[in-house]
C-alpha positions as semicolon CSV with decimal commas, in nm:
position;residue;x (nm);y (nm);z (nm)
1;M;-12,911;12,506;2,174
2;L;-12,712;12,169;2,158
3;G;-12,930;11,960;2,367
4;G;-13,027;11,631;2,208
5;K;-12,848;11,735;1,882
6;N;-12,689;11,448;1,711
7;I;-12,330;11,592;1,613
8;L;-12,115;11,350;1,399
9;L;-11,749;11,484;1,433
10;G;-11,497;11,373;1,162
11;I;-11,128;11,384;1,251
12;T;-10,830;11,409;1,005
13;G;-10,459;11,376;1,074
14;G;-10,341;11,672;1,182
15;I;-10,123;11,767;1,473
16;A;-10,441;11,969;1,616
17;A;-10,615;11,658;1,639
18;Y;-10,537;11,651;2,019
19;K;-10,784;11,913;2,081
20;T;-11,085;11,702;1,973
21;T;-11,078;11,549;2,292
22;F;-11,187;11,876;2,485
23;L;-11,430;11,931;2,171
24;V;-11,610;11,622;2,263
25;R;-11,596;11,675;2,617
26;L;-11,782;12,015;2,564
27;L;-12,038;11,877;2,297
28;I;-12,125;11,623;2,557
29;K;-12,139;11,860;2,848
30;A;-12,371;12,050;2,610
31;G;-12,627;11,782;2,613
32;A;-12,524;11,669;2,236
33;N;-12,508;11,316;2,130
34;V;-12,165;11,279;1,997
35;K;-12,025;11,022;1,718
36;V;-11,678;11,046;1,608
37;I;-11,503;10,920;1,282
38;L;-11,152;10,934;1,231
39;T;-10,898;10,894;0,928
40;D;-10,626;10,634;0,947
41;S;-10,379;10,926;1,009
42;A;-10,585;11,081;1,265
43;S;-10,536;10,756;1,486
44;S;-10,172;10,870;1,499
45;F;-10,254;11,196;1,691
46;V;-10,536;11,098;1,901
47;S;-10,661;10,782;2,082
48;P;-10,982;10,618;1,946
49;L;-11,025;10,470;2,286
50;T;-10,997;10,822;2,446
51;L;-11,248;10,934;2,225
52;A;-11,490;10,654;2,242
53;T;-11,486;10,696;2,616
54;L;-11,574;11,076;2,614
55;S;-11,833;11,029;2,338
56;K;-11,986;10,712;2,474
57;N;-12,006;10,581;2,153
58;P;-11,754;10,346;1,927
59;V;-11,510;10,552;1,742
60;L;-11,527;10,455;1,341
61;T;-11,209;10,434;1,144
62;S;-11,294;10,230;0,836
63;F;-11,614;10,070;0,633
64;V;-11,561;9,762;0,815
65;S;-11,519;9,680;1,170
66;E;-11,383;9,343;1,306
67;D;-11,536;9,203;1,651
68;K;-11,405;8,884;1,817
69;E;-11,746;8,813;1,923
70;E;-11,975;8,962;1,668
71;G;-11,757;8,920;1,400
72;T;-11,748;9,172;1,091
73;S;-11,981;9,454;1,071
74;W;-12,037;9,717;0,807
75;N;-12,049;10,070;0,912
76;N;-12,303;10,235;0,712
77;H;-12,193;10,595;0,596
78;V;-12,528;10,673;0,453
79;E;-12,701;10,598;0,799
80;M;-12,458;10,802;0,978
81;G;-12,511;11,097;0,750
82;L;-12,875;11,074;0,786
83;W;-12,859;11,037;1,176
84;A;-12,652;11,358;1,231
85;D;-12,814;11,687;1,284
86;L;-12,464;11,874;1,242
87;M;-12,147;11,722;1,091
88;V;-11,833;11,894;1,192
89;I;-11,490;11,807;1,027
90;A;-11,211;11,933;1,280
91;P;-10,936;11,971;1,218
92;A;-10,973;11,946;0,832
93;T;-10,655;11,897;0,682
94;A;-10,546;12,045;0,312
95;N;-10,543;11,700;0,213
96;T;-10,918;11,633;0,342
97;L;-11,053;11,975;0,213
98;S;-10,923;11,937;-0,132
99;K;-11,094;11,586;-0,130
100;M;-11,411;11,715;-0,013
101;A;-11,399;12,011;-0,273
102;N;-11,335;11,760;-0,550
103;G;-11,585;11,456;-0,448
104;V;-11,288;11,201;-0,364
105;C;-11,433;10,929;-0,173
106;D;-11,155;10,703;-0,052
107;N;-11,244;10,655;0,332
108;L;-11,538;10,646;0,544
109;L;-11,511;10,993;0,655
110;L;-11,555;11,121;0,315
111;A;-11,815;10,878;0,226
112;T;-12,003;11,022;0,510
113;Y;-11,960;11,364;0,412
114;L;-12,111;11,299;0,062
115;S;-12,370;11,127;0,206
116;A;-12,473;11,411;0,474
117;K;-12,794;11,595;0,457
118;C;-12,728;11,809;0,745
119;P;-12,505;12,128;0,794
120;V;-12,134;12,043;0,746
121;F;-11,903;12,267;0,941
122;F;-11,529;12,237;0,858
123;A;-11,248;12,372;1,049
124;P;-10,910;12,381;0,890
125;A;-10,572;12,323;1,088
126;M;-10,255;12,344;0,889
127;D;-9,922;12,513;0,868
128;L;-9,899;12,900;0,762
129;D;-9,785;12,810;0,369
130;M;-10,053;12,557;0,323
131;Y;-10,315;12,782;0,447
132;K;-10,230;13,053;0,235
133;H;-10,169;12,832;-0,095
134;P;-10,403;12,924;-0,384
135;S;-10,519;12,519;-0,392
136;T;-10,634;12,553;-0,031
137;L;-10,816;12,872;-0,076
138;A;-10,962;12,736;-0,394
139;S;-11,085;12,441;-0,161
140;F;-11,217;12,712;0,077
141;D;-11,432;12,879;-0,202
142;K;-11,550;12,578;-0,334
143;L;-11,688;12,429;-0,025
144;L;-11,823;12,734;0,099
145;S;-12,005;12,728;-0,266
146;F;-12,151;12,382;-0,168
147;G;-12,311;12,543;0,140
148;N;-12,051;12,408;0,385
149;I;-11,967;12,628;0,679
150;M;-11,627;12,740;0,778
151;I;-11,500;12,776;1,112
152;P;-11,179;13,005;1,052
153;A;-10,844;12,923;1,160
154;G;-10,683;13,132;1,435
155;A;-10,358;13,292;1,411
156;G;-10,063;13,199;1,629
157;E;-9,772;12,975;1,711
158;L;-9,779;12,677;1,467
159;A;-9,646;12,303;1,478
160;S;-9,344;12,426;1,245
161;G;-9,237;12,700;1,434
162;L;-9,390;12,981;1,216
163;Y;-9,656;13,252;1,364
164;G;-9,954;13,318;1,165
165;E;-10,273;13,188;1,034
166;G;-10,360;12,800;1,042
167;R;-10,431;12,701;1,416
168;L;-10,730;12,509;1,478
169;A;-11,000;12,724;1,627
170;E;-11,021;12,656;2,002
171;P;-11,312;12,390;2,094
172;E;-11,494;12,653;2,300
173;E;-11,508;12,856;1,961
174;I;-11,605;12,581;1,777
175;V;-11,896;12,523;2,022
176;T;-11,993;12,877;2,016
177;Q;-12,032;12,871;1,632
178;L;-12,251;12,572;1,653
179;Q;-12,486;12,727;1,893
180;Q;-12,496;13,051;1,725
181;Y;-12,587;12,840;1,403
182;L;-12,865;12,664;1,557
183;S;-13,009;12,991;1,761
184;A;-13,013;13,182;1,413
185;G;-13,350;13,184;1,247
186;L;-13,522;13,111;1,599
187;P;-13,831;13,324;1,681
188;L;-13,655;13,513;1,996
189;S;-13,304;13,513;1,862
190;G;-13,134;13,827;1,928
191;K;-13,399;13,915;2,187
192;K;-13,307;13,988;2,547
193;V;-13,556;13,841;2,790
194;I;-13,545;13,909;3,167
195;I;-13,761;13,696;3,385
196;T;-13,812;13,680;3,781
197;A;-13,877;13,362;3,983
198;G;-13,934;13,249;4,310
199;P;-14,012;13,401;4,632
200;T;-13,864;13,679;4,810
201;Y;-13,743;13,652;5,188
202;E;-13,794;13,966;5,377
203;A;-13,569;13,937;5,685
204;I;-13,695;14,000;6,050
205;D;-13,373;13,930;6,213
206;P;-13,055;13,745;6,113
207;V;-13,223;13,403;6,131
208;R;-13,617;13,460;6,053
209;F;-13,773;13,587;5,741
210;I;-14,133;13,660;5,590
211;G;-14,161;13,462;5,294
212;N;-14,397;13,238;5,081
213;H;-14,459;12,866;4,938
214;S;-14,295;12,962;4,584
215;S;-14,084;12,719;4,414
216;G;-13,985;12,892;4,120
217;K;-14,070;12,609;3,897
218;M;-14,269;12,836;3,678
219;G;-14,024;13,102;3,615
220;Y;-13,712;12,835;3,542
221;E;-13,937;12,654;3,313
222;L;-14,017;12,994;3,151
223;A;-13,645;13,077;3,118
224;L;-13,583;12,728;2,954
225;A;-13,873;12,778;2,719
226;A;-13,759;13,152;2,595
227;A;-13,392;13,031;2,566
228;S;-13,493;12,710;2,360
229;K;-13,660;12,979;2,118
230;G;-13,320;13,177;2,108
231;A;-13,342;13,449;2,358
232;S;-13,068;13,573;2,565
233;V;-13,231;13,523;2,923
234;I;-13,148;13,674;3,253
235;L;-13,342;13,499;3,518
236;V;-13,355;13,689;3,846
237;S;-13,436;13,421;4,108
238;G;-13,526;13,434;4,474
239;P;-13,413;13,173;4,712
240;S;-13,500;12,836;4,545
241;H;-13,344;12,473;4,542
242;L;-13,356;12,474;4,156
243;S;-13,086;12,487;3,912
244;I;-13,067;12,559;3,558
245;T;-12,787;12,482;3,288
246;H;-12,845;12,663;2,945
247;D;-12,589;12,851;2,735
248;N;-12,855;13,137;2,679
249;I;-12,946;13,172;3,019
250;T;-12,779;13,377;3,315
251;V;-12,891;13,338;3,652
252;V;-12,866;13,623;3,911
253;R;-12,967;13,473;4,273
254;I;-13,103;13,740;4,502
255;T;-13,304;13,727;4,855
256;S;-13,530;14,009;4,903
257;A;-13,758;14,221;4,708
258;D;-13,549;14,523;4,707
259;Q;-13,237;14,310;4,547
260;M;-13,489;14,197;4,300
261;Y;-13,603;14,579;4,191
262;V;-13,226;14,667;4,173
263;E;-13,128;14,365;3,966
264;V;-13,434;14,383;3,717
265;H;-13,407;14,758;3,669
266;K;-13,028;14,708;3,616
267;H;-13,098;14,491;3,282
268;Y;-13,452;14,665;3,204
269;A;-13,321;14,941;2,978
270;T;-13,188;14,689;2,714
271;T;-13,467;14,425;2,767
272;D;-13,693;14,340;2,487
273;I;-13,918;14,108;2,690
274;A;-13,994;14,141;3,069
275;I;-14,189;13,828;3,244
276;C;-14,246;13,846;3,597
277;A;-14,329;13,528;3,743
278;A;-14,168;13,571;4,102
279;A;-14,402;13,570;4,419
280;V;-14,265;13,893;4,546
281;A;-14,351;14,000;4,923
282;D;-14,585;14,275;4,912
283;Y;-14,453;14,379;5,251
284;K;-14,119;14,372;5,464
285;P;-14,063;14,439;5,847
286;K;-13,975;14,827;5,883
287;T;-13,683;14,749;6,106
288;I;-13,459;14,450;6,090
289;A;-13,321;14,340;6,429
290;D;-12,949;14,339;6,447
291;Q;-12,956;14,027;6,674
292;K;-13,193;13,713;6,684
293;I;-13,495;13,842;6,868
294;K;-13,528;13,610;7,170
295;K;-13,869;13,471;7,307
296;S;-13,987;13,639;7,574
297;D;-14,351;13,819;7,558
298;A;-14,643;13,610;7,469
299;E;-14,675;13,821;7,174
300;L;-14,455;14,005;6,897
301;Q;-14,551;14,290;6,699
302;I;-14,379;14,342;6,368
303;T;-14,473;14,662;6,176
304;L;-14,462;14,603;5,795
305;V;-14,405;14,842;5,538
306;K;-14,496;14,805;5,138
307;N;-14,198;14,679;4,946
308;K;-14,146;14,878;4,577
309;D;-14,385;14,719;4,308
310;I;-14,161;14,576;4,055
311;L;-14,401;14,514;3,797
312;L;-14,556;14,880;3,855
313;S;-14,244;15,043;3,814
314;L;-14,172;14,850;3,480
315;G;-14,495;14,944;3,360
316;D;-14,458;15,301;3,428
317;Q;-14,102;15,327;3,242
318;K;-14,179;15,100;2,972
319;K;-14,059;15,212;2,604
320;H;-14,023;14,935;2,385
321;Q;-14,045;14,660;2,640
322;F;-14,351;14,384;2,613
323;I;-14,440;14,299;2,965
324;V;-14,575;14,000;3,094
325;G;-14,742;13,964;3,472
326;F;-14,903;13,707;3,670
327;A;-15,204;13,693;3,907
328;L;-15,263;13,411;4,119
329;E;-15,635;13,477;4,251
330;T;-15,861;13,314;4,477
331;Q;-16,187;13,504;4,391
332;N;-16,322;13,712;4,105
333;E;-16,028;13,583;3,930
334;V;-16,082;13,757;3,573
335;E;-16,177;14,097;3,717
336;N;-15,890;14,124;3,955
337;A;-15,651;14,010;3,678
338;I;-15,788;14,258;3,427
339;K;-15,728;14,532;3,703
340;K;-15,391;14,447;3,726
341;L;-15,321;14,426;3,374
342;K;-15,467;14,758;3,345
343;K;-15,320;14,943;3,639
344;K;-14,982;14,828;3,539
345;N;-14,980;14,884;3,185
346;L;-14,897;14,516;3,096
347;D;-14,930;14,370;2,751
348;L;-15,034;14,018;2,921
349;I;-15,119;13,864;3,195
350;V;-15,109;13,517;3,312
351;L;-15,399;13,430;3,560
352;N;-15,405;13,125;3,754
353;S;-15,649;13,034;4,032
354;L;-15,605;12,851;4,374
355;N;-15,941;12,711;4,312
356;D;-15,810;12,505;4,014
357;K;-15,704;12,177;4,107
358;G;-15,308;12,110;4,015
359;A;-15,246;12,505;4,009
360;G;-15,054;12,744;4,223
361;F;-14,731;12,702;4,443
362;G;-14,520;12,374;4,470
363;K;-14,656;12,165;4,212
364;S;-14,561;12,017;3,889
365;T;-14,852;12,143;3,696
366;N;-15,047;12,441;3,608
367;K;-15,398;12,570;3,466
368;I;-15,375;12,932;3,322
369;S;-15,558;13,173;3,112
370;I;-15,374;13,440;2,920
371;I;-15,550;13,803;2,903
372;D;-15,394;14,058;2,644
373;N;-15,427;14,458;2,679
374;K;-15,740;14,425;2,443
375;L;-15,890;14,185;2,690
376;N;-15,886;13,886;2,474
377;I;-15,874;13,602;2,713
378;K;-15,721;13,220;2,617
379;T;-15,783;12,950;2,839
380;F;-15,570;12,637;2,859
381;K;-15,604;12,316;3,014
382;L;-15,403;12,184;3,301
383;K;-15,061;12,087;3,194
384;T;-14,717;12,030;3,333
385;K;-14,563;12,378;3,409
386;A;-14,258;12,317;3,113
387;D;-14,579;12,270;2,879
388;V;-14,748;12,592;3,028
389;A;-14,410;12,786;2,978
390;L;-14,417;12,700;2,605
391;D;-14,769;12,825;2,589
392;I;-14,667;13,135;2,764
393;V;-14,372;13,210;2,535
394;N;-14,562;13,097;2,199
395;E;-14,846;13,354;2,314
396;I;-14,562;13,602;2,368
397;I;-14,419;13,546;1,997
398;I;-14,733;13,588;1,826
399;K;-14,830;13,910;2,031
400;T;-14,504;14,087;1,924
401;N;-14,524;13,957;1,566
402;V;-14,148;13,818;1,604
């Protein structure tokens, strides 16, 4: 949710300012671009150099900056206010909150606040009696009436030794609030999506297996696309060198088709959308040797038995779920895809053909057609798998009328 977002962090003069070093680190780790403005008093509690190092941007404290080589420069509060996608003031002291509520503009932070066109979050931090004072409560109400968003203080031991409300929300809580704000209103917000990806490996003995060439890239891109639309994603991945980092994605790694079957069904009852993009092995060895099979005879016979059909089982048990399957075909592509769509009770099937240049396993591109359960066919040109994933997710959103 925070990847690529511009976050302007305003820090005011309270002891809780030390926590902002952790907050900046978390925001950067989440992929955000961070700029920091300190009030004069905040510099007594947290080092501008530390924050500049963590944010990878100069920390601003006043309207004018002095540099021995570049001379005097003006810190344009209007530009900073326009740059930000979100502004966060943490910790927000009673003094700064009162000034914000009443339009006082006597430092760079307040001038930037008044210039900001983006959503503004404020996280109060002060002693218990200050937090409960009628003037502070009035500041809260006024700021909320302006459309600002409050990140409430927590309760605990305060710097004064008192115990009660007034502790700055923990950095993790602040980041979570920002993520929840950004995800609200997205088309898949509140939806649970399960996605399968990659191959499955079916053991022959402790060192050998039956597998295929699937890299898992299509499934991983689908997980990112769904998460970017606000979905909570469970990615059940077969063996793959790929990794993925997103706050909305939980990765469950498995090896065999049986393990994938178990994991998918563990979450299926509460799933809204299931996308089965994995290249699941159709067969597995009937018996698995306990020890490595030694090379002896000129021939080796392995009896194979069918794996459970994960997609078919989901279609059979479907209640409210919207199910998407994949068909990788080499001949009679559309006819075979439609048969699979009907047999497995799917809502959509994504067809790709190995006859199309740039499609198939191990490639960074794909060329697909999407067929719905009314047999409408939509064909797309060759695209990167990231763009293909967005096309598929957007089609799901349209079909589910989200």
